[in-house]
MOPAC internal coordinates of N, CA, C and O (Angstrom, degrees):
PM7 1SCF
backbone

  N    0.0000 0     0.00 0     0.00 0    0    0    0
  C    1.4382 1     0.00 0     0.00 0    1    0    0
  C    1.5568 1   104.98 1     0.00 0    2    1    0
  O    1.2310 1   122.47 1   -43.08 1    3    2    1
  N    1.3005 1   112.87 1   136.92 1    3    2    1
  C    1.5078 1   121.33 1  -177.09 1    5    3    2
  C    1.4581 1   108.81 1  -102.48 1    6    5    3
  O    1.2310 1   121.73 1   -46.51 1    7    6    5
  N    1.3851 1   114.29 1   133.49 1    7    6    5
  C    1.5293 1   115.92 1   179.77 1    9    7    6
  C    1.4567 1   114.38 1   -64.43 1   10    9    7
  O    1.2310 1   118.94 1   -25.83 1   11   10    9
  N    1.2198 1   119.63 1   154.17 1   11   10    9
  C    1.3564 1   123.04 1  -177.49 1   13   11   10
  C    1.5718 1   110.27 1   -82.87 1   14   13   11
  O    1.2310 1   119.28 1   -34.40 1   15   14   13
  N    1.3236 1   118.97 1   145.60 1   15   14   13
  C    1.4868 1   118.95 1   177.89 1   17   15   14
  C    1.5686 1   109.61 1   -64.74 1   18   17   15
  O    1.2310 1   120.62 1   -25.89 1   19   18   17
  N    1.2571 1   116.42 1   154.11 1   19   18   17
  C    1.3959 1   125.03 1  -179.82 1   21   19   18
  C    1.4817 1   112.76 1   -51.54 1   22   21   19
  O    1.2310 1   121.29 1   135.51 1   23   22   21
  N    1.3395 1   115.14 1   -44.49 1   23   22   21
  C    1.4996 1   117.92 1  -175.09 1   25   23   22
  C    1.5698 1   112.29 1   -66.64 1   26   25   23
  O    1.2310 1   122.15 1   145.82 1   27   26   25
  N    1.3917 1   113.49 1   -34.18 1   27   26   25
  C    1.4403 1   116.81 1   178.42 1   29   27   26
  C    1.5093 1   107.40 1   -65.63 1   30   29   27
  O    1.2310 1   118.28 1   131.74 1   31   30   29
  N    1.3290 1   120.89 1   -48.26 1   31   30   29
  C    1.4480 1   122.77 1  -178.10 1   33   31   30
  C    1.5060 1   109.67 1   -61.60 1   34   33   31
  O    1.2310 1   117.38 1   141.54 1   35   34   33
  N    1.2306 1   122.59 1   -38.46 1   35   34   33
  C    1.3693 1   127.90 1   175.14 1   37   35   34
  C    1.5772 1   116.11 1   -60.36 1   38   37   35
  O    1.2310 1   122.62 1   138.19 1   39   38   37
  N    1.3893 1   112.59 1   -41.81 1   39   38   37
  C    1.4592 1   121.35 1   176.36 1   41   39   38
  C    1.5153 1   108.69 1   -66.76 1   42   41   39
  O    1.2310 1   119.94 1   134.83 1   43   42   41
  N    1.3457 1   117.71 1   -45.17 1   43   42   41
  C    1.3988 1   119.61 1   179.46 1   45   43   42
  C    1.4745 1   114.48 1   -61.82 1   46   45   43
  O    1.2310 1   118.30 1   138.06 1   47   46   45
  N    1.2679 1   120.84 1   -41.94 1   47   46   45
  C    1.3911 1   129.38 1  -179.43 1   49   47   46
  C    1.6081 1   108.85 1   -66.57 1   50   49   47
  O    1.2310 1   122.05 1   143.68 1   51   50   49
  N    1.2202 1   113.67 1   -36.32 1   51   50   49
  C    1.5432 1   118.09 1   176.32 1   53   51   50
  C    1.5980 1   113.84 1   -68.42 1   54   53   51
  O    1.2310 1   123.41 1   145.39 1   55   54   53
  N    1.3307 1   111.06 1   -34.61 1   55   54   53
  C    1.4918 1   114.16 1  -179.33 1   57   55   54
  C    1.5059 1   117.33 1   -85.80 1   58   57   55
  O    1.2310 1   118.62 1   154.83 1   59   58   57
  N    1.3771 1   120.24 1   -25.17 1   59   58   57
  C    1.3995 1   123.79 1   176.44 1   61   59   58
  C    1.5023 1   118.45 1   -44.42 1   62   61   59
  O    1.2310 1   122.82 1   125.40 1   63   62   61
  N    1.3910 1   112.20 1   -54.60 1   63   62   61
  C    1.4864 1   115.49 1   178.46 1   65   63   62
  C    1.5796 1   113.00 1   -60.01 1   66   65   63
  O    1.2310 1   121.18 1   144.22 1   67   66   65
  N    1.3118 1   115.34 1   -35.78 1   67   66   65
  C    1.4505 1   119.49 1  -178.17 1   69   67   66
  C    1.6064 1   110.10 1   -70.25 1   70   69   67
  O    1.2310 1   122.87 1   146.43 1   71   70   69
  N    1.3375 1   112.10 1   -33.57 1   71   70   69
  C    1.4792 1   115.47 1   176.49 1   73   71   70
  C    1.5670 1   113.13 1   -64.00 1   74   73   71
  O    1.2310 1   121.94 1   141.18 1   75   74   73
  N    1.2809 1   113.90 1   -38.82 1   75   74   73
  C    1.3970 1   122.57 1  -178.34 1   77   75   74
  C    1.5114 1   110.30 1   -61.59 1   78   77   75
  O    1.2310 1   121.39 1   140.64 1   79   78   77
  N    1.3407 1   114.95 1   -39.36 1   79   78   77
  C    1.5318 1   121.36 1   179.49 1   81   79   78
  C    1.5004 1   112.35 1   -76.01 1   82   81   79
  O    1.2310 1   120.15 1   155.26 1   83   82   81
  N    1.3293 1   117.31 1   -24.74 1   83   82   81
  C    1.5776 1   117.78 1  -174.69 1   85   83   82
  C    1.4855 1   108.65 1   -99.92 1   86   85   83
  O    1.2310 1   119.06 1   177.39 1   87   86   85
  N    1.3489 1   119.39 1    -2.61 1   87   86   85
  C    1.5107 1   122.68 1  -176.94 1   89   87   86
  C    1.5544 1   106.93 1   -65.51 1   90   89   87
  O    1.2310 1   120.07 1   -43.72 1   91   90   89
  N    1.2832 1   117.47 1   136.28 1   91   90   89
  C    1.4909 1   117.80 1   175.79 1   93   91   90
  C    1.5600 1   110.40 1   -59.95 1   94   93   91
  O    1.2310 1   121.46 1   -37.28 1   95   94   93
  N    1.2545 1   114.81 1   142.72 1   95   94   93
  C    1.4291 1   122.82 1  -179.31 1   97   95   94
  C    1.5478 1   108.04 1   -76.81 1   98   97   95
  O    1.2310 1   119.51 1   -36.94 1   99   98   97
  N    1.3037 1   118.54 1   143.06 1   99   98   97
  C    1.4470 1   124.02 1   173.93 1  101   99   98
  C    1.4491 1   109.27 1   -75.13 1  102  101   99
  O    1.2310 1   122.43 1   -41.86 1  103  102  101
  N    1.3023 1   112.95 1   138.14 1  103  102  101
  C    1.5508 1   116.40 1   174.68 1  105  103  102
  C    1.4383 1   109.53 1   -88.64 1  106  105  103
  O    1.2310 1   122.04 1   -13.46 1  107  106  105
  N    1.3615 1   113.70 1   166.54 1  107  106  105
  C    1.4242 1   119.61 1  -179.09 1  109  107  106
  C    1.5231 1   110.92 1   -65.86 1  110  109  107
  O    1.2310 1   116.03 1   -22.73 1  111  110  109
  N    1.3303 1   125.15 1   157.27 1  111  110  109
  C    1.4047 1   123.14 1  -176.95 1  113  111  110
  C    1.6143 1   105.33 1   -71.45 1  114  113  111
  O    1.2310 1   122.31 1   -26.34 1  115  114  113
  N    1.2810 1   113.19 1   153.66 1  115  114  113
  C    1.4577 1   122.04 1   176.12 1  117  115  114
  C    1.6044 1   110.45 1   -52.29 1  118  117  115
  O    1.2310 1   120.50 1   -35.08 1  119  118  117
  N    1.3334 1   116.65 1   144.92 1  119  118  117
  C    1.4675 1   119.20 1  -177.48 1  121  119  118
  C    1.5054 1   110.93 1   -62.34 1  122  121  119
  O    1.2310 1   119.43 1   150.15 1  123  122  121
  N    1.3930 1   118.68 1   -29.85 1  123  122  121
  C    1.4553 1   121.36 1  -177.17 1  125  123  122
  C    1.4600 1   113.10 1   -95.51 1  126  125  123
  O    1.2310 1   120.95 1  -160.81 1  127  126  125
  N    1.3299 1   115.79 1    19.19 1  127  126  125
  C    1.5345 1   116.97 1   172.70 1  129  127  126
  C    1.4377 1   111.73 1   -71.48 1  130  129  127
  O    1.2310 1   121.14 1   -34.42 1  131  130  129
  N    1.4991 1   115.43 1   145.58 1  131  130  129
  C    1.4360 1   112.61 1  -179.27 1  133  131  130
  C    1.5104 1   116.77 1   -73.98 1  134  133  131
  O    1.2310 1   122.93 1   -31.21 1  135  134  133
  N    1.2282 1   111.98 1   148.79 1  135  134  133
  C    1.5195 1   118.95 1  -178.30 1  137  135  134
  C    1.4192 1   112.13 1   -62.62 1  138  137  135
  O    1.2310 1   116.56 1   -34.69 1  139  138  137
  N    1.3694 1   124.14 1   145.31 1  139  138  137
  C    1.3930 1   121.56 1   175.83 1  141  139  138
  C    1.4969 1   117.51 1   -61.04 1  142  141  139
  O    1.2310 1   119.67 1   -34.66 1  143  142  141
  N    1.3258 1   118.24 1   145.34 1  143  142  141
  C    1.4476 1   119.42 1  -176.68 1  145  143  142
  C    1.5073 1   115.54 1   -59.70 1  146  145  143
  O    1.2310 1   119.07 1   -32.07 1  147  146  145
  N    1.1956 1   119.38 1   147.93 1  147  146  145
  C    1.4957 1   124.86 1   177.98 1  149  147  146
  C    1.3491 1   110.87 1   -71.35 1  150  149  147
  O    1.2310 1   117.63 1   -33.00 1  151  150  149
  N    1.3401 1   122.12 1   147.00 1  151  150  149
  C    1.3971 1   121.56 1   174.75 1  153  151  150
  C    1.4957 1   115.68 1   -63.41 1  154  153  151
  O    1.2310 1   120.58 1   -37.80 1  155  154  153
  N    1.3594 1   116.50 1   142.20 1  155  154  153
  C    1.4845 1   117.52 1  -175.45 1  157  155  154
  C    1.6155 1   110.01 1   -63.39 1  158  157  155
  O    1.2310 1   122.70 1   -29.84 1  159  158  157
  N    1.2551 1   112.43 1   150.16 1  159  158  157
  C    1.4672 1   118.37 1  -179.79 1  161  159  158
  C    1.5726 1   109.59 1   -71.63 1  162  161  159
  O    1.2310 1   120.73 1   -31.41 1  163  162  161
  N    1.3312 1   116.20 1   148.59 1  163  162  161
  C    1.4950 1   119.36 1   178.67 1  165  163  162
  C    1.4240 1   104.38 1   -64.33 1  166  165  163
  O    1.2310 1   123.38 1   -31.75 1  167  166  165
  N    1.4815 1   111.13 1   148.25 1  167  166  165
  C    1.4168 1   115.13 1   178.06 1  169  167  166
  C    1.5313 1   112.45 1   -69.38 1  170  169  167
  O    1.2310 1   120.56 1   -31.35 1  171  170  169
  N    1.3028 1   116.53 1   148.65 1  171  170  169
  C    1.4045 1   120.36 1  -179.93 1  173  171  170
  C    1.4826 1   116.01 1   -71.72 1  174  173  171
  O    1.2310 1   119.68 1   -40.13 1  175  174  173
  N    1.3270 1   118.22 1   139.87 1  175  174  173
  C    1.4732 1   120.00 1  -176.76 1  177  175  174
  C    1.4620 1   110.52 1   -63.44 1  178  177  175
  O    1.2310 1   119.92 1   -38.03 1  179  178  177
  N    1.3441 1   117.76 1   141.97 1  179  178  177
  C    1.5648 1   122.60 1   179.27 1  181  179  178
  C    1.4191 1   108.25 1   -55.50 1  182  181  179
  O    1.2310 1   118.22 1   -28.18 1  183  182  181
  N    1.3404 1   121.00 1   151.82 1  183  182  181
  C    1.4211 1   128.71 1   170.29 1  185  183  182
  C    1.5478 1   104.00 1   -85.70 1  186  185  183
  O    1.2310 1   120.20 1   -43.48 1  187  186  185
  N    1.3258 1   117.23 1   136.52 1  187  186  185
  C    1.3654 1   121.38 1   175.39 1  189  187  186
  C    1.5119 1   121.55 1   -75.98 1  190  189  187
  O    1.2310 1   116.50 1   -35.17 1  191  190  189
  N    1.2394 1   124.25 1   144.83 1  191  190  189
  C    1.4731 1   126.18 1  -179.09 1  193  191  190
  C    1.5320 1   104.95 1  -112.77 1  194  193  191
  O    1.2310 1   116.02 1   -73.33 1  195  194  193
  N    1.3308 1   125.17 1   106.67 1  195  194  193
  C    1.4015 1   124.33 1  -172.49 1  197  195  194
  C    1.3855 1   111.73 1   -67.66 1  198  197  195
  O    1.2310 1   115.96 1   153.77 1  199  198  197
  N    1.3475 1   125.27 1   -26.23 1  199  198  197
  C    1.4854 1   125.07 1   177.60 1  201  199  198
  C    1.4874 1   111.65 1   -71.05 1  202  201  199
  O    1.2310 1   121.23 1   138.87 1  203  202  201
  N    1.3563 1   115.25 1   -41.13 1  203  202  201
  C    1.4204 1   120.48 1   179.12 1  205  203  202
  C    1.6765 1   107.25 1   -67.07 1  206  205  203
  O    1.2310 1   121.55 1   141.17 1  207  206  205
  N    1.3069 1   114.63 1   -38.83 1  207  206  205
  C    1.4429 1   119.99 1   175.36 1  209  207  206
  C    1.5348 1   116.12 1   -59.65 1  210  209  207
  O    1.2310 1   121.93 1   144.41 1  211  210  209
  N    1.3640 1   113.91 1   -35.59 1  211  210  209
  C    1.4116 1   117.51 1   175.53 1  213  211  210
  C    1.5618 1   113.54 1   -62.84 1  214  213  211
  O    1.2310 1   121.11 1   139.18 1  215  214  213
  N    1.3065 1   115.48 1   -40.82 1  215  214  213
  C    1.4390 1   121.67 1   179.80 1  217  215  214
  C    1.5609 1   108.26 1   -61.75 1  218  217  215
  O    1.2310 1   121.71 1   130.68 1  219  218  217
  N    1.3579 1   114.32 1   -49.32 1  219  218  217
  C    1.3874 1   123.15 1   177.88 1  221  219  218
  C    1.5101 1   116.12 1   -56.69 1  222  221  219
  O    1.2310 1   121.03 1   143.98 1  223  222  221
  N    1.2608 1   115.63 1   -36.02 1  223  222  221
  C    1.4866 1   118.17 1  -166.97 1  225  223  222
  C    1.5133 1   111.93 1   -81.87 1  226  225  223
  O    1.2310 1   117.79 1  -164.40 1  227  226  225
  N    1.3811 1   121.82 1    15.60 1  227  226  225
  C    1.4139 1   121.22 1   179.01 1  229  227  226
  C    1.4723 1   112.96 1   -65.03 1  230  229  227
  O    1.2310 1   121.02 1   146.41 1  231  230  229
  N    1.4381 1   115.66 1   -33.59 1  231  230  229
  C    1.4227 1   116.58 1   179.62 1  233  231  230
  C    1.4775 1   111.11 1   -75.37 1  234  233  231
  O    1.2310 1   118.06 1   148.24 1  235  234  233
  N    1.2895 1   121.31 1   -31.76 1  235  234  233
  C    1.5075 1   126.29 1   174.87 1  237  235  234
  C    1.5485 1   110.61 1   -49.31 1  238  237  235
  O    1.2310 1   122.48 1   133.54 1  239  238  237
  N    1.4582 1   112.86 1   -46.46 1  239  238  237
  C    1.4271 1   112.76 1  -174.34 1  241  239  238
  C    1.4509 1   122.20 1   -57.04 1  242  241  239
  O    1.2310 1   121.82 1   157.33 1  243  242  241
  N    1.3932 1   114.11 1   -22.67 1  243  242  241
  C    1.5157 1   119.77 1  -178.95 1  245  243  242
  C    1.4590 1   109.56 1   -50.93 1  246  245  243
  O    1.2310 1   121.45 1   135.31 1  247  246  245
  N    1.3623 1   114.83 1   -44.69 1  247  246  245
  C    1.5348 1   116.22 1  -176.03 1  249  247  246
  C    1.5013 1   115.87 1  -110.75 1  250  249  247
  O    1.2310 1   122.12 1   148.23 1  251  250  249
  N    1.3519 1   113.55 1   -31.77 1  251  250  249
  C    1.5244 1   115.46 1  -172.30 1  253  251  250
  C    1.4547 1   110.00 1   -96.88 1  254  253  251
  O    1.2310 1   118.32 1   172.75 1  255  254  253
  N    1.4152 1   120.80 1    -7.25 1  255  254  253
  C    1.4278 1   120.50 1  -174.52 1  257  255  254
  C    1.4692 1   111.80 1  -108.22 1  258  257  255
  O    1.2310 1   119.15 1   176.34 1  259  258  257
  N    1.3634 1   119.23 1    -3.66 1  259  258  257
  C    1.5004 1   117.69 1  -176.79 1  261  259  258
  C    1.4525 1   107.80 1   -95.97 1  262  261  259
  O    1.2310 1   119.06 1   -57.44 1  263  262  261
  N    1.3560 1   119.39 1   122.56 1  263  262  261
  C    1.3649 1   125.96 1   178.92 1  265  263  262
  C    1.4916 1   113.14 1   -64.50 1  266  265  263
  O    1.2310 1   118.53 1   -55.28 1  267  266  265
  N    1.3869 1   120.41 1   124.72 1  267  266  265
  C    1.4018 1   123.06 1  -178.81 1  269  267  266
  C    1.5387 1   114.09 1    77.12 1  270  269  267
  O    1.2310 1   120.33 1  -160.18 1  271  270  269
  N    1.3019 1   116.97 1    19.82 1  271  270  269
  C    1.4521 1   117.54 1  -178.03 1  273  271  270
  C    1.4821 1   110.30 1   -66.06 1  274  273  271
  O    1.2310 1   120.50 1   -43.80 1  275  274  273
  N    1.3273 1   116.65 1   136.20 1  275  274  273
  C    1.3950 1   122.64 1   178.23 1  277  275  274
  C    1.5594 1   105.85 1  -138.56 1  278  277  275
  O    1.2310 1   120.15 1   -28.77 1  279  278  277
  N    1.3059 1   117.33 1   151.23 1  279  278  277
  C    1.4730 1   117.50 1   173.37 1  281  279  278
  C    1.5032 1   110.58 1  -116.47 1  282  281  279
  O    1.2310 1   118.35 1    14.40 1  283  282  281
  N    1.3048 1   120.74 1  -165.60 1  283  282  281
  C    1.4541 1   120.48 1  -174.43 1  285  283  282
  C    1.5071 1   110.33 1   -70.64 1  286  285  283
  O    1.2310 1   115.81 1   158.68 1  287  286  285
  N    1.1951 1   125.56 1   -21.32 1  287  286  285
  C    1.4918 1   126.43 1  -178.69 1  289  287  286
  C    1.5279 1   112.22 1   -95.85 1  290  289  287
  O    1.2310 1   120.84 1   -72.43 1  291  290  289
  N    1.3404 1   116.00 1   107.57 1  291  290  289
  C    1.4977 1   115.59 1  -170.68 1  293  291  290
  C    1.5284 1   114.28 1   -64.33 1  294  293  291
  O    1.2310 1   120.93 1   166.10 1  295  294  293
  N    1.3808 1   115.84 1   -13.90 1  295  294  293
  C    1.5204 1   112.77 1   177.17 1  297  295  294
  C    1.5513 1   113.83 1   -90.37 1  298  297  295
  O    1.2310 1   119.61 1   174.09 1  299  298  297
  N    1.2825 1   118.34 1    -5.91 1  299  298  297
  C    1.4658 1   126.83 1  -179.43 1  301  299  298
  C    1.5036 1   108.31 1   -74.66 1  302  301  299
  O    1.2310 1   120.41 1   -58.88 1  303  302  301
  N    1.3114 1   116.81 1   121.12 1  303  302  301
  C    1.4341 1   125.86 1  -179.88 1  305  303  302
  C    1.6398 1   110.49 1  -116.63 1  306  305  303
  O    1.2310 1   122.33 1   -52.79 1  307  306  305
  N    1.3246 1   113.15 1   127.21 1  307  306  305
  C    1.4181 1   119.62 1   178.98 1  309  307  306
  C    1.5347 1   105.83 1   -98.66 1  310  309  307
  O    1.2310 1   120.87 1   -67.80 1  311  310  309
  N    1.3955 1   115.94 1   112.20 1  311  310  309
  C    1.3732 1   120.02 1   179.04 1  313  311  310
  C    1.4731 1   119.43 1   -67.36 1  314  313  311
  O    1.2310 1   120.37 1   -34.04 1  315  314  313
  N    1.3693 1   116.90 1   145.96 1  315  314  313
  C    1.4345 1   118.12 1   178.28 1  317  315  314
  C    1.4618 1   108.35 1   -83.69 1  318  317  315
  O    1.2310 1   121.31 1   -52.99 1  319  318  317
  N    1.3120 1   115.10 1   127.01 1  319  318  317
  C    1.5480 1   118.61 1  -174.55 1  321  319  318
  C    1.5017 1   114.01 1  -106.68 1  322  321  319
  O    1.2310 1   121.31 1   163.91 1  323  322  321
  N    1.3447 1   115.10 1   -16.09 1  323  322  321
  C    1.4576 1   120.21 1   172.52 1  325  323  322
  C    1.4293 1   114.59 1   -58.59 1  326  325  323
  O    1.2310 1   118.00 1   -53.85 1  327  326  325
  N    1.3453 1   121.42 1   126.15 1  327  326  325
  C    1.4748 1   122.64 1   175.97 1  329  327  326
  C    1.6412 1   112.03 1    85.32 1  330  329  327
  O    1.2310 1   122.03 1   177.30 1  331  330  329
  N    1.3355 1   113.72 1    -2.70 1  331  330  329
  C    1.4279 1   118.54 1   176.47 1  333  331  330
  C    1.5954 1   107.87 1   -66.56 1  334  333  331
  O    1.2310 1   119.99 1   -22.70 1  335  334  333
  N    1.1698 1   117.63 1   157.30 1  335  334  333
  C    1.5488 1   119.82 1  -178.60 1  337  335  334
  C    1.5590 1   106.84 1   -73.80 1  338  337  335
  O    1.2310 1   126.37 1   -36.75 1  339  338  337
  N    1.4289 1   105.36 1   143.25 1  339  338  337
  C    1.4985 1   112.31 1  -177.31 1  341  339  338
  C    1.5052 1   111.75 1   -58.89 1  342  341  339
  O    1.2310 1   119.96 1   139.81 1  343  342  341
  N    1.3180 1   117.67 1   -40.19 1  343  342  341
  C    1.4552 1   122.58 1  -178.43 1  345  343  342
  C    1.5535 1   112.33 1   -60.33 1  346  345  343
  O    1.2310 1   121.12 1   134.80 1  347  346  345
  N    1.2985 1   115.47 1   -45.20 1  347  346  345
  C    1.4158 1   118.39 1   174.12 1  349  347  346
  C    1.5629 1   115.41 1   -60.31 1  350  349  347
  O    1.2310 1   121.98 1   138.35 1  351  350  349
  N    1.3365 1   113.82 1   -41.65 1  351  350  349
  C    1.5224 1   119.36 1  -178.53 1  353  351  350
  C    1.5086 1   112.30 1   -68.06 1  354  353  351
  O    1.2310 1   118.98 1   147.14 1  355  354  353
  N    1.4545 1   119.56 1   -32.86 1  355  354  353
  C    1.3685 1   125.13 1  -177.44 1  357  355  354
  C    1.5927 1   103.47 1   -72.98 1  358  357  355
  O    1.2310 1   119.66 1   136.47 1  359  358  357
  N    1.3577 1   118.25 1   -43.53 1  359  358  357
  C    1.4824 1   120.32 1  -179.77 1  361  359  358
  C    1.4080 1   113.03 1   -65.46 1  362  361  359
  O    1.2310 1   118.50 1   138.71 1  363  362  361
  N    1.3842 1   120.47 1   -41.29 1  363  362  361
  C    1.4577 1   120.81 1   177.50 1  365  363  362
  C    1.4537 1   115.83 1   -61.05 1  366  365  363
  O    1.2310 1   123.22 1   129.90 1  367  366  365
  N    1.4160 1   111.42 1   -50.10 1  367  366  365
  C    1.4288 1   115.90 1  -173.77 1  369  367  366
  C    1.5375 1   107.60 1   -67.39 1  370  369  367
  O    1.2310 1   117.43 1   142.09 1  371  370  369
  N    1.2829 1   122.50 1   -37.91 1  371  370  369
  C    1.4598 1   122.92 1   178.48 1  373  371  370
  C    1.5402 1   111.02 1   -66.56 1  374  373  371
  O    1.2310 1   119.13 1   145.54 1  375  374  373
  N    1.2885 1   119.26 1   -34.46 1  375  374  373
  C    1.5233 1   120.18 1   179.53 1  377  375  374
  C    1.4652 1   107.16 1   -76.58 1  378  377  375
  O    1.2310 1   115.85 1   140.42 1  379  378  377
  N    1.2780 1   125.49 1   -39.58 1  379  378  377
  C    1.5077 1   127.86 1   168.56 1  381  379  378
  C    1.5967 1   111.13 1   -49.67 1  382  381  379
  O    1.2310 1   123.12 1   130.73 1  383  382  381
  N    1.3462 1   111.63 1   -49.27 1  383  382  381
  C    1.4461 1   117.84 1  -175.82 1  385  383  382
  C    1.6455 1   109.80 1   -67.58 1  386  385  383
  O    1.2310 1   121.73 1   142.65 1  387  386  385
  N    1.2493 1   114.29 1   -37.35 1  387  386  385
  C    1.5786 1   119.80 1   176.49 1  389  387  386
  C    1.3647 1   114.79 1   -79.03 1  390  389  387
  O    1.2310 1   119.48 1   173.39 1  391  390  389
  N    1.3369 1   118.60 1    -6.61 1  391  390  389
  C    1.5081 1   121.22 1   178.55 1  393  391  390
  C    1.5831 1   110.50 1    83.25 1  394  393  391
  O    1.2310 1   118.45 1  -172.21 1  395  394  393
  N    1.2348 1   120.56 1     7.79 1  395  394  393
  C    1.4760 1   128.42 1  -178.68 1  397  395  394
  C    1.5895 1   107.83 1   -71.04 1  398  397  395
  O    1.2310 1   120.02 1   144.33 1  399  398  397
  N    1.3856 1   117.57 1   -35.67 1  399  398  397
  C    1.3929 1   124.57 1   176.35 1  401  399  398
  C    1.4737 1   106.99 1  -105.76 1  402  401  399
  O    1.2310 1   117.92 1   -45.27 1  403  402  401
  N    1.3380 1   121.56 1   134.73 1  403  402  401
  C    1.3909 1   123.82 1  -177.11 1  405  403  402
  C    1.5462 1   109.85 1  -106.26 1  406  405  403
  O    1.2310 1   122.55 1   -66.98 1  407  406  405
  N    1.2580 1   112.73 1   113.02 1  407  406  405
  C    1.4935 1   121.91 1   174.28 1  409  407  406
  C    1.6157 1   103.67 1  -164.15 1  410  409  407
  O    1.2310 1   119.91 1   -76.05 1  411  410  409
  N    1.2524 1   117.77 1   103.95 1  411  410  409
  C    1.5384 1   124.10 1  -168.26 1  413  411  410
  C    1.5739 1   109.88 1   -53.85 1  414  413  411
  O    1.2310 1   118.80 1   138.92 1  415  414  413
  N    1.2584 1   119.89 1   -41.08 1  415  414  413
  C    1.4132 1   119.85 1  -174.57 1  417  415  414
  C    1.6073 1   109.01 1   -73.25 1  418  417  415
  O    1.2310 1   120.67 1   136.54 1  419  418  417
  N    1.2863 1   116.33 1   -43.46 1  419  418  417
  C    1.4467 1   121.87 1   174.65 1  421  419  418
  C    1.4757 1   115.27 1   -64.00 1  422  421  419
  O    1.2310 1   121.67 1   141.74 1  423  422  421
  N    1.2850 1   114.40 1   -38.26 1  423  422  421
  C    1.5590 1   120.58 1   176.24 1  425  423  422
  C    1.6001 1   107.46 1   -63.55 1  426  425  423
  O    1.2310 1   121.59 1   133.15 1  427  426  425
  N    1.2871 1   114.55 1   -46.85 1  427  426  425
  C    1.4920 1   119.09 1   179.72 1  429  427  426
  C    1.5621 1   109.53 1   -62.56 1  430  429  427
  O    1.2310 1   119.99 1   134.45 1  431  430  429
  N    1.2052 1   117.62 1   -45.55 1  431  430  429
  C    1.4886 1   117.85 1  -177.73 1  433  431  430
  C    1.5490 1   110.09 1   -66.65 1  434  433  431
  O    1.2310 1   120.56 1   135.02 1  435  434  433
  N    1.2813 1   116.54 1   -44.98 1  435  434  433
  C    1.5283 1   117.54 1  -178.92 1  437  435  434
  C    1.5482 1   118.75 1   -69.97 1  438  437  435
  O    1.2310 1   120.99 1   165.80 1  439  438  437
  N    1.3103 1   115.72 1   -14.20 1  439  438  437
  C    1.4251 1   121.84 1  -177.62 1  441  439  438
  C    1.7077 1   109.80 1   -63.50 1  442  441  439
  O    1.2310 1   122.37 1   150.87 1  443  442  441
  N    1.2981 1   113.07 1   -29.13 1  443  442  441
  C    1.4464 1   117.82 1  -177.15 1  445  443  442
  C    1.5162 1   112.18 1   -89.86 1  446  445  443
  O    1.2310 1   119.39 1   173.76 1  447  446  445
  N    1.3112 1   118.76 1    -6.24 1  447  446  445
  C    1.4285 1   121.07 1  -175.18 1  449  447  446
  C    1.5874 1   111.70 1   -85.24 1  450  449  447
  O    1.2310 1   119.79 1   -46.02 1  451  450  449
  N    1.3338 1   118.00 1   133.98 1  451  450  449
  C    1.4873 1   117.48 1   170.65 1  453  451  450
  C    1.6331 1   104.88 1   -85.47 1  454  453  451
  O    1.2310 1   122.84 1     0.30 1  455  454  453
  N    1.3363 1   112.17 1  -179.70 1  455  454  453
  C    1.4907 1   120.89 1   177.37 1  457  455  454
  C    1.6413 1   103.77 1   -63.55 1  458  457  455
  O    1.2310 1   122.92 1   138.15 1  459  458  457
  N    1.1926 1   112.01 1   -41.85 1  459  458  457
  C    1.5895 1   115.51 1  -175.21 1  461  459  458
  C    1.5592 1   107.64 1   -65.20 1  462  461  459
  O    1.2310 1   119.66 1   134.41 1  463  462  461
  N    1.3936 1   118.26 1   -45.59 1  463  462  461
  C    1.4948 1   125.79 1   177.62 1  465  463  462
  C    1.5831 1   108.05 1   -53.03 1  466  465  463
  O    1.2310 1   122.39 1   131.94 1  467  466  465
  N    1.3801 1   113.03 1   -48.06 1  467  466  465
  C    1.5172 1   116.29 1  -178.23 1  469  467  466
  C    1.5587 1   110.65 1   -63.36 1  470  469  467
  O    1.2310 1   120.95 1   136.24 1  471  470  469
  N    1.3255 1   115.78 1   -43.76 1  471  470  469
  C    1.5041 1   114.81 1   178.15 1  473  471  470
  C    1.4798 1   113.63 1   -66.79 1  474  473  471
  O    1.2310 1   118.92 1   149.49 1  475  474  473
  N    1.3707 1   119.66 1   -30.51 1  475  474  473
  C    1.4916 1   123.85 1   174.95 1  477  475  474
  C    1.5131 1   106.85 1   -62.74 1  478  477  475
  O    1.2310 1   120.13 1   122.63 1  479  478  477
  N    1.3179 1   117.35 1   -57.37 1  479  478  477
  C    1.3625 1   120.96 1  -179.03 1  481  479  478
  C    1.4924 1   115.73 1   -54.26 1  482  481  479
  O    1.2310 1   119.88 1   134.40 1  483  482  481
  N    1.2464 1   117.83 1   -45.60 1  483  482  481
  C    1.4814 1   127.41 1  -178.87 1  485  483  482
  C    1.5952 1   106.15 1   -61.95 1  486  485  483
  O    1.2310 1   119.12 1   137.69 1  487  486  485
  N    1.3739 1   119.28 1   -42.31 1  487  486  485
  C    1.3899 1   123.60 1   178.31 1  489  487  486
  C    1.4247 1   115.22 1   -60.91 1  490  489  487
  O    1.2310 1   121.43 1   135.92 1  491  490  489
  N    1.4475 1   114.86 1   -44.08 1  491  490  489
  C    1.4322 1   120.39 1   178.45 1  493  491  490
  C    1.5518 1   111.22 1   -69.95 1  494  493  491
  O    1.2310 1   120.45 1   126.27 1  495  494  493
  N    1.2437 1   116.75 1   -53.73 1  495  494  493
  C    1.4667 1   124.16 1  -171.38 1  497  495  494
  C    1.5928 1   108.59 1   -59.42 1  498  497  495
  O    1.2310 1   120.76 1   137.41 1  499  498  497
  N    1.3936 1   116.15 1   -42.59 1  499  498  497
  C    1.4249 1   119.26 1  -179.02 1  501  499  498
  C    1.5639 1   116.30 1   -66.53 1  502  501  499
  O    1.2310 1   124.75 1   163.57 1  503  502  501
  N    1.4067 1   108.49 1   -16.43 1  503  502  501
  C    1.4779 1   116.43 1  -173.96 1  505  503  502
  C    1.6817 1   107.93 1   -88.23 1  506  505  503
  O    1.2310 1   121.14 1   172.17 1  507  506  505
  N    1.2485 1   115.43 1    -7.83 1  507  506  505
  C    1.5256 1   123.66 1  -173.94 1  509  507  506
  C    1.5653 1   102.40 1   -81.11 1  510  509  507
  O    1.2310 1   122.48 1   -28.29 1  511  510  509
  N    1.3707 1   112.85 1   151.71 1  511  510  509
  C    1.4744 1   119.67 1  -178.22 1  513  511  510
  C    1.6398 1   103.59 1  -112.13 1  514  513  511
  O    1.2310 1   120.10 1   180.00 1  515  514  513

């Protein structure tokens, strides 16, 4: 492909604004035109499987399952997650995964979880007493 001479480029650049002004205006769509399609509905949240969640929860037990667990920082509290509502657990794990909640360990743990994994974990943990 051969480059255009400078004069041709300059002439094209000068006529482009004029072409936009002289282009025919588009008319409004006909009255009987079909309406635009509605946006697709959001996919339904996966249903949790408590048995699969039990298998996935082995890493959670390291902090959340040890009675009286304390770490080196006296003000640090490990929340009890057994028996927590499923909705809360799904929201919390999703927010850790997306970086909306800030806790390095929980963010690292949640990065490997799929939506189904989170639903499974929530189903299992919410079933505990």
